[in-house]
N, C-alpha and C positions, 0 to 999 in steps of 0.2 A: 973760335968761330963766332959769327955775329948775325943778328937779324938784318935783313935787307928789305927795302921797299922799292918797287918800280912804279913810278907815277906815269901813267900812259894817257896821253891826250887822245880824244876821240878822232875818228876819221872825218873826212871832208863832208860838208853839207852844202846844199845850194846856197844857203845864206853866207857861208864862208866865201864862196866864189863871188857872190854879189857884194861882199864887204858889208854885210848887215850885222848889226849888233844882235846877238842871239839871247844872251842872258839866260833867263829862266824859261824862255819860249822853247817848246818841245819840238825841235826840228829833227827829222830823221837824216840818216846818212844818205848821200846820193850814191850812184853806181861806183864812182871813184872811191868814195869813203868805204864802201863795203869791201872793195878790193884791197884797200889799204889796211883795213882791220884784219883781213885774212892773212896778209903778208906779215903784219906785226905779230899776229898769233903764232905763225909758223916759226918766227925767230924767238919769241919769248917763251914758247913751250919748252925750248931746249934748256932754259934756266930752271925748269922744274918748280914752278910756283906751288905753294902749298895753300894759299888763300887768295881769292879774288873778290874785290869789292868794287862797286860802281856807284856813281851818281845815279839818281833816279830818273834822269833825263834820257830819252830814248837813244840819242846819238852816242852817249857814253855806255849805256847798258848793252847796246848791240855790238859795240866794239869789244867790251869785256866778254860777251857771250861767244864771240868767235874764238877767244882763247879758252873759254870754259869747255867748248865742244872738243877741242883738241886734247885738253888735259884731263877731261872727265871731272873737273871741279865745278861745283855750283857757284853761281855768282850772287853774292849778297848785295844789298842795296842800302845806301846811306845818303839821305837827303842833304847832309852837311857837305857833301862833295860836289854840290851843284856849282854852276858857274856864278860869277858875280851878277847879281840882279841889275838890270839896266834901266829900270823905271820907264820914263817916257821915251827913252832911246831905243827900246827893243823893236826890232823890225826895220829900223832906219839905217841908211847907209852913212858912211863917215862924212860924205859930202853934205848930206841933209843935216847931220848933227852939227857940223862946223858952221853951216849957214844959219841954223836956227838958234844955236846956243854957243856963240863964239867964246865967251868967257868960260863957261863950264867945259867946253871942248878943250880949251887950253889946259885946264886943270884935270881933265878927264873925270869929272864928277857929274854923273847923270842925275837930273832932277827925279827924285823918287827912287833912286837906285841905292845900292849898298855902298857903304864906306869900305875902302880897301882894307882898313885895319880889321873890320868885322869879318870880311871874307878870309883874310889871312888867319885869324884866330880860329874860326870854325873849321877850316880845312886842315890846319895843322893839328888841331885837337882830334879830328877824325882819324888822321893818319896815325897819331900816337895811340889812339884807342884800339885801332885794328892791329897795329904792330904788337901791342901788348899780348895779343892772343896767339902770336907766333911761338912755336917751339924754338929753342936755340938752333941757329942756322936755317930758320925758316925764311921763306920768300913771299912777301905780300905784293900783289899787283893791284894798284889803285887806278881805276879808269875814271878820268875826270875831264877837266876843261882847261884851256890855255891859261887864262888869267888866274883861275882858282888854283891850279897846280903851282904856278910861279909864286904867287903870294903865299900859299901854304908852305912851300919849301923855304922861302925867305924867313918866315916866322919860325919854322921848325929849327932852322940853323941859328936863330938868335940874332939875325942881322937887324940893325936899326932901320927904322922905316925909311929914312932918307937914302938908304943904300939899296932898297928893294929893286929899283929899276936897273941895278947893275946886273941882275939876272936877265938874260934875254928870253924871248918868247919861245914857244914850242911849235913846231910844225905839226900838221895833222898826222896822227898815229906815230909821232915821235915820243920818246920817253926820257925820264931822268931817273937815276939810280941813287938811292940813299942807303947808307950803311951806318948801323949803330956801333959806335966805338966806345972806348972807356970814358971819353970826355963828351959824349953826346953824339948827335947825328952829323954825318959828313956827306957832302955831295960828291959822288964818285963819277957820275956822267950827267951831262945835261943836253937836252935836245938831240939825243942819239937815235940812230936807226935810219937816218936819211942823210943825203948830202945837203949842204946849206941851200935853202930855198926861201922864197918870201913867206912870211908868216901872216896868215889872215886870221885874226883872232879878236875877241872882245877886249883884249888887253889894250893898254894905252899906246898911242902912236909912238912915243919915245922908246918903247920897248919893242914894238913889232916892226918898226921901220929901220932899215940899215942905210 
């Protein structure tokens, strides 16, 4: 038996609907997001998680709390699970970003924002740190954000940076499942829990657009 990690993206927010870069901005779930969190919790509770940890941002914490209420588990908080910081782009739509910073938009590098490598390292380190607390055959649920989860998983799997975009984005309240094997971590499921749908996230256009 082995340890498993479910990486759960938060539910929908108004800024998701408006295609605004959220980053570190603390935006709450909207009514749809609250319902999505309840649905995801009802499904994930059946997996019998043993530890739940969340980003400190409200949209992720409230998503995790829905699962915590069903399972009776407390939700720990880890700031390292935050979304990628968007610097000057936070609160702006993609149209506003592309018009104001065409070169940076093409590279998806926000002025004053975080480098993808830094986000990948901090998120994967957090996942490893919390997974180490699991008993054998334990299940950790990590409630975080679209770009943060994708980058963290890519780093955890040891993918070279030029292949990170090969992992697609996650829909709101969709999740990915990691399992620790003899040779390290494996990705067992990705963007599970919903039928394919458009992904509105802080992640780069090449990842979120199909």
